[in-house]
C-alpha positions as CSV (number, residue, x, y, z in Angstrom):
1,M,7.8,11.1,-7.7
2,S,4.5,9.8,-5.9
3,I,4.6,6.5,-4.2
4,E,2.4,4.9,-6.9
5,E,4.8,5.9,-9.6
6,E,7.7,4.6,-7.6
7,I,5.6,1.3,-7.4
8,Y,5.3,1.1,-11.1
9,T,8.7,2.2,-11.7
10,R,10.0,-0.7,-9.5
11,L,7.7,-3.3,-11.0
12,Q,8.9,-2.3,-14.6
13,Q,12.5,-3.1,-13.3
14,M,11.3,-6.5,-12.1
15,D,9.6,-7.0,-15.5
16,V,6.2,-7.2,-13.9
17,V,3.0,-6.1,-15.5
18,P,0.2,-5.5,-13.4
19,L,-3.1,-7.0,-14.1
20,L,-6.2,-4.9,-14.9
21,G,-7.2,-3.1,-11.8
22,G,-3.8,-2.7,-10.6
23,L,-3.3,-6.3,-9.4
24,V,0.3,-7.3,-8.4
25,P,1.2,-11.1,-8.0
26,E,2.2,-12.0,-4.6
27,N,6.1,-12.5,-5.2
28,A,6.5,-9.1,-6.7
29,T,4.4,-7.6,-3.8
30,A,6.6,-9.3,-1.3
31,K,9.9,-8.0,-2.9
32,L,8.3,-4.4,-3.1
33,L,7.7,-4.6,0.5
34,G,11.0,-6.2,1.6
35,Y,9.6,-9.6,2.6
36,T,10.9,-12.9,1.1
37,P,8.2,-14.4,-1.0
38,S,8.1,-17.7,1.2
39,Y,7.5,-15.6,4.3
40,F,4.9,-13.3,2.6
41,R,3.0,-16.6,1.3
42,Q,3.2,-18.4,4.7
43,M,1.7,-15.0,6.5
44,A,-1.1,-15.0,4.0
45,S,-1.9,-18.7,4.1
46,A,-1.9,-18.6,7.8
47,G,-4.6,-15.6,7.8
48,Q,-2.0,-12.9,8.9
49,S,-1.4,-11.2,5.6
50,P,-0.4,-7.6,6.1
51,L,-2.6,-6.6,2.9
52,S,-5.8,-7.7,1.8
53,Y,-5.5,-9.9,-1.2
54,V,-7.6,-10.8,-4.4
55,R,-7.8,-14.5,-5.3
56,R,-7.6,-15.5,-8.7
57,G,-7.7,-19.4,-8.9
58,N,-5.0,-20.6,-6.7
59,R,-3.0,-17.3,-6.7
60,R,-3.2,-14.1,-4.6
61,F,-2.9,-10.7,-6.0
62,Y,-2.3,-7.4,-4.3
63,K,-3.7,-4.2,-5.2
64,I,-1.6,-1.2,-6.0
65,A,-3.7,1.0,-4.0
66,D,-3.5,-1.3,-0.9
67,I,0.4,-1.3,-1.3
68,S,0.6,2.2,-1.4
69,K,-1.5,2.8,1.7
70,F,0.4,0.1,3.5
71,V,3.7,1.8,2.7
72,T,2.7,5.5,3.5
73,E,0.3,4.9,6.5
74,T,1.6,4.0,9.9
75,A,-0.2,2.0,12.5
């Protein structure tokens, strides 16, 4: 199973459907990566988000491709 397949499987288990373009809401992204949603939100609002995000209105969404890179590539 590839990392992207695992991400999709875990999103299905959380009842989250990615938006077009593979965009995942901030809360679901935080849970996938092992962060609490509140901590992840604080990091993003302080400009220290571990991932780049796409804003839609007042919400942040993260791309599945970026989540996959974050998990597989070490610094």
